[in-house]
C-alpha positions, 0 to 999 in steps of 0.5 A: 626761168622767169618770163618777163622783161625785167628778168630777161634784161638781167640775163642779157646785161648781168646787172639789176636796174634798182631804184631805192632810197640810197645815200647821196654825196652829201651824206656820209652814212647809210640809213640801213633798211634803205640800203638793204634794198640793194643788198637783198636783190643782189644776195637773191639774184646774185647780180650787180645793181645799177641804181636808176632814179624812181621817176624814169621812162625805163625799166627797173625794179623796186624792193625794200622801203616805203618808197612805192609813191615815188614811182612814175613813168617806164616799166617798174616791177615792184617786189616786197615794197611799201607805199605811202597814201601820199605822193609827197608824204614829207610835206606839211599835211595841208600840202599833201597830195593823194598818191594814184596809180591811175595813169601808171600803165607799167606798174607790175606788182609781184609782192608788197610789204602788206595789204595797205601797200598792195591797194595803193600800188595796184588800185585794186581790192586788198587780196588782188596780189596776195603775197606779203612781206618786207624782203629784209625778213629773208636776211637770216637765210644769208647771215645768222651766226651764233652771237653773244647777247650783251644787252637785256633790251636794245632800244632802236630809234627812228631818224626823226627822233635823232639830233644828229646823224652820227653813228651813235644814237643822239636823241632830241633832248626833249625825248625823255622817254629815252633817258636811261638811268645810271644803274641800267646803262649797261643793260639797256642799249640805244641803236639807231639805223644810221650806218657807215657806208660799207658792208662792214658797217651794215654787218656791225649794226645787224650785230649790234641788234642781234646782241640784244635779248629784247628789242623795242623799236620806233623804226619800222626796220628795227621790227623786221630785224627783231622779228625775222631774227626771233628776238622778243620785241615790241613796237614803240609808238612815237606818240599817242596813249597812256604809258604801258602795254596796249593793243592796237587793232589791225582791222578796219581803218589804220589808227597807227604808223601805216608802215607798221600796220602794213607789215603786220596786216601782211603777217596775218596779225589781227592785233598788235601789242605795243608799249605807249609812252609820252615823249616827255615822260621817262620810261619805266624800263623794267616794266617794259622788259616785262611787257615784251616777255608777257606779250611777244610771240613768234610771227609766221611768215610765208618765205616760199611765197615771197621767194616764188614772187621774185621777179628775177631768176633766183641765183642766191650768193653763198658766203665765201669760205671762211668768211661771211656773206658781207664779205662776198666780192659782189656785195663789197663792190655795190655802189651804195652812195651816188651822185643824183644829178649824175644818176639823172643824166645817166637815166636820160640815156637809157632806152624807154621802156 
């Protein structure tokens, strides 16, 4: 049994206090990568999840997502979490403020997405914790039935590239690189991470991704889904570089999306093949498919190390007889949409850590 205050709290209450980038009452959708934070913790701990604000004086856990920079106060247990170098990364660049853990005494880091996040969340040199991995990489342990392949290529886009929050991917019209000619419409499939607020919705989105023979993705979790399920893939950087297959160094300073840099550095990679494509030019889809086939290799992932670092007692869920894990009563009962004001009011009644 794990010996820490969080594990003891969960044993006593039967509930995991977890902070994640969940949906608000103003949203009729999930961003599936963020929502899987609650799902992965429930799958592994076999416990219900209670959402807690990231800024709090209470005891809580953090898991999936680039969310570490949003925490302050109380006692926080980070497992597989990513972090930004900025405390307010969505602000205009001149207004961004560096993130620092210098005054946070209650942070416990058992694993991070990669060494970039490790340095930010610990304030110590790379390797001080040394356990890396996105928890979503463990999803195939719970759900990996056979799937019929429907498309030669799935194209997973980032939320910032969408013109709306529909469940189908509607791209901003100026992004010509996502234009698919009519003769390839049955072979190339656009996918976004906007998902209905339900386990059935998440299952359907995972199945949609798994039905692709290959993946190219701007989204970080699009890469995680593809890599973890063994689907040949390439990162599709949102900008920069000439058209075609290229290699980005993962040694030295970060010169690409820090989230992707972090993930693959954590997997021990020294370089990453990518497919660069200007926004305003149409993509040569056959060339991109050939680039995936020529460059992708299966990545090593130390699942045992990540599981050993899980701060709670492991009591994994099993799928009900004749059903999938998505139909487990505990997962179906998870609250995935919250009133933020009500969360903050409830948090004031929680004991300080």
